[in-house]
C-alpha positions in Angstrom: -4.2 -4.8 18.6 -5.5 -2.2 16.1 -9.1 -1.0 16.1 -11.4 -2.9 13.8 -11.6 -1.0 10.5 -15.2 0.0 9.6 -16.4 -1.1 6.2 -19.2 1.3 5.8 -18.9 4.2 8.4 -22.0 6.5 8.7 -20.1 9.7 8.0 -16.6 8.9 6.7 -16.0 12.6 5.8 -15.9 13.5 9.5 -12.9 11.3 10.3 -9.2 11.0 9.2 -8.5 7.3 8.3 -4.7 7.7 8.1 -3.8 5.8 11.3 -5.4 3.9 14.1 -6.4 7.1 16.0 -9.3 7.9 13.7 -9.1 11.6 14.6 -11.9 14.1 13.9 -11.3 15.8 10.5 -10.7 19.2 12.1 -8.3 17.9 14.9 -5.6 15.7 13.4 -3.1 14.3 16.0 -0.7 12.1 14.1 1.0 14.8 12.0 0.5 12.6 8.9 0.4 15.4 6.4 -1.7 18.5 6.5 -5.0 17.0 5.5 -7.2 14.1 6.4 -6.9 10.7 4.7 -10.1 9.6 3.0 -11.9 6.3 3.8 -11.6 3.9 0.9 -15.3 4.1 0.3 -15.0 7.8 -0.5 -12.4 7.1 -3.1 -13.4 3.7 -4.5 -17.1 3.4 -3.8 -19.2 1.3 -1.4 -17.9 -2.0 -2.7 -14.2 -1.0 -2.1 -13.5 -4.0 0.1 -14.4 -6.4 -2.7 -11.5 -5.1 -4.9 -8.0 -5.9 -3.9 -6.4 -7.7 -1.0 -7.1 -5.5 2.0 -6.4 -8.2 4.6 -9.7 -7.6 6.3 -11.8 -10.4 7.8 -15.2 -9.4 6.7 -18.4 -10.8 5.2 -19.8 -9.5 2.0 -22.8 -7.4 3.3 -24.2 -4.3 1.6 -23.7 -0.9 3.2 -27.3 -0.7 4.4 -27.2 -4.1 6.0 -29.4 -5.7 3.3 -32.4 -3.4 3.9 -32.2 -1.8 0.4 -32.4 1.8 -0.5 -35.6 3.7 -0.2 
């Protein structure tokens, strides 16, 4: 079973999202190209999971858990 894909990771820029290994950005293990794969939130915005059929079983919750921005 694959790891559960995080909807709103705290620091997506620190991880490569190209496979189920989720390697640190500076230590890629899969050989999937020479650079890290960005998290969809980095490319499409915080509501990325609402647009398109991602096949994820998730609830529609805001990235801050509903607490609002301060």
